[in-house]
C-alpha positions in Angstrom: 2.7 1.4 9.2 1.1 -0.8 6.6 1.2 0.5 3.1 -1.0 -0.6 0.1 2.0 -0.8 -2.2 3.6 -3.4 -0.1 0.7 -5.7 0.6 -3.1 -5.7 0.0 -5.5 -5.6 2.9 -6.3 -9.3 2.2 -2.6 -10.2 2.4 -2.2 -8.3 5.6 -4.9 -10.1 7.4 -4.1 -13.5 5.9 -0.4 -13.2 6.9 -1.3 -12.0 10.4 -3.9 -14.8 10.9 -1.3 -17.4 9.9 1.3 -15.8 12.2 -1.1 -16.3 15.1 -1.9 -19.9 14.0 -5.6 -19.1 13.6 -7.9 -20.6 11.0 -10.4 -18.5 9.0 -13.1 -20.3 10.9 -11.6 -19.2 14.3 -11.3 -15.6 13.2 -14.8 -15.6 11.8 -16.1 -17.0 15.1 -14.3 -14.4 17.1 -15.6 -11.5 15.1 -19.0 -13.0 14.7 -19.1 -13.4 10.9 -18.9 -16.3 8.4 -15.8 -18.2 7.4 -16.6 -17.4 3.7 -16.6 -13.7 4.5 -13.1 -14.0 6.0 -12.1 -15.8 2.8 -13.5 -13.0 0.7 -11.7 -10.4 2.8 -8.4 -12.3 2.4 -9.0 -12.5 -1.4 -9.7 -8.8 -1.6 -13.2 -9.5 -2.9 -15.0 -7.6 -0.1 -14.4 -4.4 1.8 -14.9 -4.5 5.5 -17.1 -2.1 7.5 -15.5 0.0 10.2 -17.1 -2.3 12.8 -15.5 -5.4 11.2 -12.2 -3.6 10.9 -12.2 -2.9 14.6 -13.0 -6.5 15.5 -10.3 -7.8 13.1 -7.7 -5.4 14.6 -8.5 -6.7 18.1 -8.5 -10.4 17.1 -5.4 -10.1 15.0 -3.7 -7.7 17.4 -3.0 -5.1 14.7 -3.0 -1.4 15.4 -6.5 -0.2 14.3 -5.4 2.7 12.3 -2.8 0.6 10.4 -5.5 -1.9 9.5 -7.9 1.0 8.5 -5.3 2.5 6.2 -4.6 -1.0 4.7 -8.3 -1.3 3.9 -8.5 2.3 2.7 -5.2 3.1 1.0 -6.7 6.2 -0.8 -7.1 7.8 2.6 -3.5 7.4 3.4 -2.5 8.7 0.0 -4.7 11.7 0.5 -3.2 12.5 3.9 0.3 12.1 2.6 -0.3 14.1 -0.6 2.4 16.6 -1.5 0.1 18.7 -3.7 1.3 21.8 -5.3 -0.4 24.4 -3.0 -3.4 24.9 -0.9 -6.9 25.2 -2.4 -8.1 28.3 -0.4 -11.5 28.3 -2.0 -12.5 24.9 -0.4 -10.9 25.9 2.9 -12.5 29.3 2.8 -15.9 27.7 2.1 -15.5 25.4 5.1 -14.5 28.3 7.3 -17.5 30.4 6.2 -20.1 27.6 6.4 -21.1 27.5 10.0 -24.0 25.1 9.2 -21.7 22.6 7.6 -19.3 22.8 10.6 -22.2 22.4 13.0 -23.8 19.5 11.1 -20.5 17.6 11.3 -19.7 18.6 14.9 -16.4 20.3 13.9 -14.7 21.8 16.9 -12.2 24.6 17.1 -9.2 22.3 17.5 -10.4 20.3 14.6 -10.6 23.4 12.4 -7.1 24.3 13.4 -6.0 20.8 12.3 -7.9 21.1 9.0 -6.2 24.5 8.5 -2.9 22.7 8.7 -4.1 20.1 6.3 -5.2 22.9 3.9 -1.7 24.3 4.0 -0.2 21.0 3.1 -1.6 20.7 -0.4 -4.5 21.1 -2.7 -7.8 20.0 -1.3 -10.5 19.9 -4.0 -13.6 20.5 -1.9 -15.2 20.8 1.5 -16.4 17.1 1.3 -12.7 16.1 1.2 -12.0 18.1 4.4 -14.9 16.2 6.1 -13.5 12.9 4.8 -10.1 13.7 6.2 -11.5 14.8 9.5 -13.6 11.6 9.9 -10.5 9.5 9.0 -8.5 11.3 11.7 -11.3 10.9 14.2 -11.4 7.2 13.5 -7.6 6.9 13.8 -7.8 8.7 17.2 -10.8 6.6 18.3 -13.2 9.6 18.6 
């Protein structure tokens, strides 16, 4: 898995593009964007949308979730956090708030998963649970 400490997102896509002997222009054409934008991505001056990430992963033949975590290292750090205990108040708030769960379409199996996440470490608030869930959904292609 790609880790931020090893290489930046820009370095990852530049190295892979070069491995595949592709120019910035060719990558830009294949993902329907500008050559300048690819240059900005490689220089870590821009952050790609999820749509662009998906296209880049396909063109560069990189696992989508790995590329997502390279572009969003804070997400990986949050998921790998070894916090000092669970924050039951945020978890309890999410469990009690049926409207919040309904508005985000959280299913029973996802609540079970989030319960395991809550047991892993301190989660500051319900918004963090939603962020984690959306990240997992993206990684699983949901």
